[in-house]
C-alpha positions in Angstrom: 0.0 0.0 0.1 1.4 3.4 -0.9 1.8 6.2 1.5 -0.9 8.2 -0.3 -3.4 5.5 0.2 -2.4 5.2 3.9 -3.0 8.9 4.3 -6.5 8.6 3.0 -7.3 5.8 5.4 -6.6 8.3 8.3 -9.6 10.5 7.3 -12.6 10.5 9.6 -15.3 7.9 8.8 -18.1 10.5 8.3 -16.5 12.7 5.7 -18.7 13.5 2.8 -17.6 11.3 -0.2 -18.6 8.1 -2.0 -15.7 6.3 -0.7 -14.5 3.3 -2.7 -14.9 -0.1 -1.0 -11.8 -1.6 -2.5 -8.6 0.2 -1.1 -6.6 -0.6 -4.2 -9.1 1.5 -6.2 -8.7 4.5 -3.9 -6.1 6.4 -5.9 -7.9 5.8 -9.2 -11.2 6.9 -7.7 -9.7 10.2 -6.6 -7.8 10.7 -9.7 -10.7 10.3 -12.2 -14.0 9.9 -10.4 -14.5 11.5 -7.0 -13.6 14.8 -5.6 -10.9 15.0 -2.9 -11.9 15.6 0.7 -12.9 19.1 1.6 -9.9 19.9 3.8 -7.5 19.1 0.8 -9.6 21.0 -1.6 -9.6 24.0 0.6 -5.7 23.9 0.8 -5.5 24.7 -3.0 -5.0 28.3 -4.1 -7.9 30.1 -5.9 -8.4 28.8 -9.4 -6.2 25.9 -8.9 -6.9 22.3 -7.9 -5.0 19.3 -6.6 -4.2 16.5 -9.2 -2.5 13.3 -8.3 0.4 12.4 -10.5 2.3 9.2 -10.9 5.9 9.6 -9.7 7.3 6.1 -10.4 6.2 2.6 -9.5 3.6 2.6 -6.7 4.5 6.4 -6.1 2.2 9.4 -6.4 2.4 13.1 -5.7 0.0 16.0 -5.3 0.4 19.0 -7.7 -1.5 22.2 -8.1 -2.9 22.6 -11.6 -5.3 25.0 -13.2 -8.9 24.1 -12.6 -10.7 22.9 -15.8 -13.5 20.7 -16.7 -13.9 19.5 -20.2 -17.7 19.2 -20.9 -19.6 19.0 -24.2 -20.6 22.4 -25.6 -24.4 23.1 -25.8 -24.2 25.1 -29.0 -22.4 22.5 -31.2 -24.0 20.9 -34.2 -24.9 17.2 -33.8 -23.8 15.2 -36.9 -25.9 12.2 -37.7 -24.1 9.0 -38.9 -25.5 5.6 -39.9 -25.0 3.2 -37.0 -22.7 0.4 -37.9 -22.5 -1.2 -34.5 -23.4 -4.9 -34.7 -26.6 -5.5 -32.6 -25.0 -8.3 -30.8 -22.2 -6.2 -29.6 -24.6 -3.5 -28.4 -26.5 -6.2 -26.5 -23.6 -7.7 -24.7 -21.3 -4.7 -24.0 -20.1 -4.8 -20.5 -20.7 -1.4 -19.1 -20.5 2.2 -20.5 -17.0 2.3 -21.3 -17.0 -1.0 -23.4 -20.0 0.1 -25.3 -18.5 3.5 -26.0 -15.2 1.9 -27.2 -17.2 -0.5 -29.4 -19.3 2.2 -31.0 -16.2 4.4 -31.7 -14.5 1.4 -33.3 -17.3 -0.1 -35.4 -18.3 3.4 -36.7 -14.7 4.4 -37.4 -15.3 7.6 -35.5 -11.5 8.2 -35.0 -11.1 8.1 -38.9 -14.1 10.5 -39.3 -13.2 12.9 -36.4 -9.3 13.2 -37.1 -9.6 12.8 -40.9 -7.1 10.0 -41.0 -7.1 6.2 -41.7 -6.9 4.7 -38.3 -6.5 1.2 -36.9 -7.0 -0.2 -33.6 -3.8 -1.4 -32.1 -4.7 -2.6 -28.6 -7.4 -1.8 -26.0 -6.8 -1.6 -22.2 -3.1 -1.2 -22.9 -1.3 -1.5 -19.5 2.2 -0.6 -19.4 4.9 1.4 -17.5 6.1 4.9 -18.3 9.5 6.0 -17.0 9.1 8.6 -14.2 5.4 7.9 -14.0 4.7 4.3 -13.1 2.1 1.9 -14.5 -0.7 3.5 -16.7 -3.6 2.1 -18.6 -4.9 3.5 -22.0 -8.5 2.5 -22.9 -7.6 1.9 -26.6 -4.7 3.0 -28.8 -4.9 3.5 -32.5 -2.3 4.0 -35.3 -3.0 5.7 -38.6 -1.9 7.7 -41.5 -3.0 10.6 -43.7 -2.8 11.3 -47.4 0.6 12.9 -47.0 2.0 9.7 -45.5 2.4 11.0 -42.0 1.9 8.4 -39.3 0.0 8.9 -36.0 -0.6 7.4 -32.7 -4.0 8.0 -31.1 -4.5 7.2 -27.4 -8.2 7.1 -26.7 -9.8 7.7 -23.4 -13.5 6.5 -23.0 -15.6 8.5 -20.5 -18.8 7.1 -19.2 -20.7 7.0 -16.0 -19.0 9.2 -13.3 -15.6 9.3 -14.9 -14.3 12.8 -15.7 -11.7 14.2 -18.1 -8.5 15.1 -16.3 -5.1 16.5 -17.1 -3.3 13.6 -15.5 -4.4 11.0 -18.0 -3.9 13.2 -21.0 -0.4 13.8 -19.7 0.4 10.1 -19.2 -1.0 9.2 -22.7 1.4 11.7 -24.2 4.2 10.5 -22.2 3.5 6.9 -23.3 3.4 7.9 -27.0 6.7 9.6 -26.7 8.4 6.7 -25.0 6.9 3.9 -27.1 6.1 5.7 -30.5 8.7 8.4 -30.7 8.4 8.6 -34.5 4.7 9.0 -34.6 2.6 12.1 -34.1 0.5 11.9 -31.1 -3.1 13.1 -31.1 -4.9 12.2 -27.8 -8.7 11.7 -28.1 -11.4 11.4 -25.6 -14.9 10.1 -26.2 -17.9 10.8 -23.9 -21.5 9.6 -24.0 -24.1 12.4 -24.1 -27.9 12.0 -24.2 -30.0 10.7 -27.1 -27.1 8.2 -28.1 -24.9 11.0 -28.9 -21.1 10.8 -28.7 -18.8 13.9 -27.9 -15.4 13.5 -29.4 -12.5 15.7 -28.2 -8.9 16.1 -29.5 -6.8 17.1 -26.5 -3.4 18.5 -25.8 -1.6 19.9 -22.7 -0.5 23.5 -22.4 1.3 24.7 -19.3 0.2 21.9 -17.2 -3.6 22.3 -18.3 -5.5 20.0 -20.6 -7.0 22.0 -23.7 -9.5 21.1 -26.4 -8.0 21.2 -29.9 -11.2 20.2 -31.6 -14.7 19.0 -30.6 -17.4 17.2 -32.4 -20.7 15.5 -31.6 -22.0 12.5 -33.5 -25.4 10.8 -33.2 -25.4 7.1 -34.5 -28.8 6.6 -36.2 -30.6 4.4 -38.7 -29.5 5.3 -42.1 -33.2 6.4 -42.9 -33.1 8.9 -40.2 -30.7 11.1 -42.1 -32.7 13.4 -44.2 -31.9 15.4 -47.3 -32.1 18.5 -45.1 -29.4 17.1 -42.9 -27.1 16.4 -45.7 -27.7 19.9 -47.2 -26.9 21.3 -43.8 -23.5 19.3 -43.6 -22.6 20.5 -47.0 -22.6 24.0 -46.0 -20.5 23.4 -42.8 
């Protein structure tokens, strides 16, 4: 058990948080799902928040970073796409994250969103990054464009209570630099919205904060639900 996990176990039993039942899941929970305890949040400077970074094998550290939350925009056009997800996959997907990764993969949303030919290399890639420790990437793609440039695309799938964070994007970029130094890294995050819509974000990190390079919203529908008016609207975009 790391010293960070031990410190959380010293918190009073009545503090206001949905505390994870599995102690091994404690750090992951506070990095990506739950808010930190109030006393820790109050210790941050205005406009900043605490993030938990990997600092080597089973080592972590707190760092102050600019507070930001990546949420789908309300004013963005939703693009309808014919749903190519096999029905048997949709029926048996185990949880939101798996369902989202399957929809992204079978509907070639990485290709459409980034404008490249992309191929899934591996999902749930668990590996070690120097200076950070063990990380996991939901799915990783490799691809190329019409100029012959080659890309590596780490994909985060956000469903349920998971939230976008600078830590995971930093880790994804670090893994790409270590394992794919000759490829252009383009981190992507996908998030379920309402009405079977999927928000796609291309991300980067600037001065320790995660930034959105581009955002698009897609709705997977029956092909007959895409009208001539929809196609005319897309042609003007």
